[in-house]
Structure formats: C-alpha cells, structure tokens
C-alpha positions in Angstrom: 139.7 116.1 86.7 136.2 117.7 87.0 133.6 116.7 84.5 130.6 118.7 83.4 127.2 117.2 82.8 125.1 118.9 80.1 121.6 119.8 81.1 118.8 119.0 78.8 117.5 121.9 76.7 114.0 123.4 77.2 112.3 121.2 74.5 113.8 118.1 76.1 112.6 119.0 79.5 109.1 119.7 78.2 109.1 116.4 76.5 110.2 114.5 79.6 107.6 116.2 81.7 104.9 115.3 79.2 106.0 111.7 79.2 106.1 111.6 83.0 102.6 113.1 83.3 101.3 110.6 80.8 102.9 107.8 82.7 101.4 109.1 86.0 97.9 109.2 84.4 98.3 105.6 83.2 99.5 104.4 86.6 96.8 106.3 88.5 94.1 104.4 86.5 95.6 100.9 87.1 97.6 101.2 90.4 97.1 99.2 93.6 96.2 102.3 95.4 92.8 102.4 93.8 91.6 99.8 96.2 92.1 102.3 99.1 89.6 105.1 99.1 91.7 106.9 101.7 94.3 107.6 99.0 91.9 109.4 96.7 93.4 112.8 97.4 97.0 111.5 97.0 96.7 109.4 93.9 99.2 111.4 91.9 101.8 111.4 94.7 101.4 107.7 95.5 101.7 106.8 91.8 105.0 108.7 91.7 106.2 107.1 95.0 105.4 103.7 93.6 107.9 104.1 90.7 110.5 106.2 92.5 114.0 105.0 93.3 114.5 107.4 96.2 112.9 110.0 98.4 114.4 112.9 100.4 112.0 114.3 102.8 112.2 117.2 105.3 109.6 117.3 108.0 109.2 120.1 110.6 106.2 119.0 112.6 105.4 115.4 112.0 107.0 112.0 111.4 107.2 111.3 107.7 104.3 109.2 106.4 106.4 106.2 105.3 107.7 105.9 108.9 104.4 106.4 110.8 102.7 103.7 112.9 99.0 103.2 112.4 98.1 104.7 115.8 100.2 107.8 115.1 98.6 108.2 111.6 95.2 107.8 113.2 95.9 110.3 115.9 97.1 112.8 113.3 94.0 112.4 111.3 91.7 112.9 114.3 93.7 115.9 115.5 93.6 117.4 112.0 89.9 117.9 112.5 89.2 118.4 108.7 87.5 115.1 108.0 83.8 115.6 107.2 83.1 111.9 107.7 85.0 110.3 110.6 84.5 106.9 108.9 87.0 108.0 106.3 89.8 108.1 108.8 90.3 104.3 109.0 90.6 103.8 105.2 93.1 106.6 105.2 95.2 104.9 107.9 95.1 101.6 106.1 96.2 103.3 102.9 99.1 105.0 104.6 100.2 101.6 106.0 100.0 100.1 102.5 102.3 102.7 101.1 105.1 101.5 103.5 105.5 98.3 101.6 107.8 100.4 99.3 110.5 100.3 102.0 110.8 96.5 101.7 110.6 93.9 99.0 112.7 93.3 95.9 113.1 97.0 95.0 113.0 98.9 98.3 112.8 102.7 98.1 115.8 104.6 99.3 114.5 106.9 102.0 116.5 109.8 103.5 114.4 111.5 106.1 115.4 114.6 108.0 113.1 115.4 110.9 113.1 118.3 113.3 113.3 117.3 117.0 110.0 119.1 117.7 108.2 116.4 115.6 109.6 113.7 118.0 108.5 115.5 121.1 105.0 116.5 120.1 102.7 114.1 122.0 100.6 113.0 119.0 98.0 110.5 120.4 99.5 110.6 123.9 102.5 109.0 125.5 101.9 105.4 124.6 101.3 106.2 120.9 104.5 108.3 120.9 106.5 105.5 122.6 105.4 103.1 119.9 106.2 105.6 117.2 109.6 106.4 118.5 110.4 102.7 118.8 109.2 102.2 115.3 111.6 104.9 114.1 114.5 103.1 115.8 113.5 99.9 114.1 113.3 101.6 110.7 116.6 103.3 111.1 118.2 99.8 111.2 117.1 99.2 107.6 120.0 99.7 105.1 117.7 101.7 102.8 116.6 104.2 105.4 118.7 107.1 106.4 117.3 109.1 109.4 118.6 112.4 110.7 117.2 114.7 113.4 117.7 118.4 113.4 118.0 119.3 117.1 116.6 122.3 118.8 120.2 123.4 119.4 120.6 123.9 115.6 118.8 127.2 116.1 117.4 129.1 113.2 117.8 127.1 110.0 116.8 127.3 106.3 114.0 124.7 106.6 111.8 126.7 109.0 109.3 127.9 106.5 108.1 124.6 104.9 108.3 120.8 104.7 108.9 119.1 101.4 109.7 115.9 99.7 112.0 115.4 96.6 111.0 112.3 94.6 113.8 110.8 92.4 113.7 108.2 89.7 116.1 105.6 88.3 115.3 106.2 84.6 118.0 108.1 82.7 116.9 111.7 82.1 114.0 111.5 84.6 113.6 114.8 86.4 113.2 115.1 90.2 109.8 116.2 91.4 109.2 118.3 94.5 106.0 117.7 96.5 104.7 120.1 99.2 101.4 120.1 101.1 99.7 123.3 102.1 96.6 123.8 104.3 94.4 123.9 101.2 96.1 122.1 98.4 99.0 120.0 97.2 101.8 121.8 95.3 104.0 120.1 92.7 107.2 121.6 91.5 108.4 119.9 88.3 111.0 122.3 86.8 114.7 121.6 86.8 115.3 124.9 88.6 112.8 124.1 91.4 114.3 120.6 91.8 117.8 122.0 92.0 116.8 124.7 94.5 115.1 122.2 96.8 118.0 119.7 96.5 120.4 122.5 97.7 118.0 123.4 100.5 117.7 119.8 101.6 121.5 119.5 101.7 121.8 122.6 103.8 119.2 121.3 106.3 120.8 117.8 106.4 124.1 119.3 107.3 122.5 120.8 110.4 121.1 117.4 111.3 122.8 115.0 113.6 124.6 111.9 112.1 122.4 108.8 112.0 124.0 107.3 115.1 123.6 110.5 117.1 120.0 110.9 115.8 119.2 107.3 117.0 120.6 108.2 120.4 118.5 111.3 120.6 115.4 109.4 119.6 116.2 106.7 122.2 116.6 109.4 124.8 113.3 111.0 124.1 111.7 107.6 124.2 113.1 106.9 127.7 111.8 110.3 128.9 108.3 109.1 128.0 
C-alpha cells in the first residue's frame, strides 16, 4: 500500500533554511578548512560537505573534486588560467586533497558520482597524469561508499548536457537538500524544495543513461589501457 509523505509548509521551510544558514555561518568560522587559504572561495560549500551524509554529483567535463588526484587538480588549476597569483595554486591543491578525508573515517560520505566519458578522455596534465587519475578512480570505485557511473558517448543527447551540479543531502530529519552549481563567474546555490526535487529528478534521468558500476569500471580500465 502506497504511503504519502507530507511536505513541510512554507513557514517550516523558511525556518529550516534559516537554521541551516546559521549553522553554516557558525561552521565557517570554526571549521578545519580555515587553515587552507585555497578554500577561501569555497568555504560555504566545504562547510556543507563536512556535515553532509551524501552527495550526488553530475560532471560533464572534469573528474569530481572528491575523486581527483593532486596532479590532476593542479593541472586543472594551471589550465584554468584564472589565478592572478600562481603561488595560490598549491594551497588550492592541498585543500582539495584535504576535503577527500570525508570519503573515509568513522562517518564516510556516501558519494554517487556520474561522469561523462569525455571527462575521462580529456588529457588534463598529459598522459601520465591521466593514467594516475584513471587508476585512482578505479581504486575509489572499490570503496563501498562510492558509486561511480560513466555516461558513454553512445548515450547521445541527454538531459545533463547544459550544466554540471551537485546535490548535497543531510541525515538530520527535516533537512533540505541543497544544490550547488559553479558558473564561470560565480557559485550558485539552490535551496528551495522545488529546485532540489527538480535536480534530483534530473540526476535520476542522467544516471539511468549511465553504465552500471561494473561496466563503468570496465570502460575506465579500457581508457586507461589506451593511454
């Protein structure tokens, strides 16, 4: 027999959002990430990531940050070309590696990453960097808390072609999902119930076009051998 789950009313949603924002501000001020200058532009996101129970991320062009090697992250930063001070790149790389601790430990983050095949074939940093990156993905895919899918070229046109995004979810009862998107000039946060539902549906549609994890691993291994 189907059951219906009542959605919170507008006042409840506003109250939850206010509490979540207040909690983020508190955590931003006291979190471990403050020791990493390279995280300054991502403090709000990392504060959320630190308390999240799960992430669903769709990436068109790059390997998700939580699954990147240091050399890959460094090559991305150099290739981006937007750093006014090159000396800021290394702290950025160190900070990105520090974030990956969330995938291990006593309360590992549940990560579901769906990546387009093009991100795996783009020679970021050259062949050796990509060989190490693809090998790293194969290692991470063995972790029980990491689900990895590849949307192959053969999937053709698909609903995720316009943008990448990440859905951040929390274990606390009543907590709302938050959608994070990066643009060329800013970071976009979508915190309404409707936005979260819309992106959750979009993620499901994209993931259904992705290969199963075992087939995704075989594809990654095949690309690695080509290199």
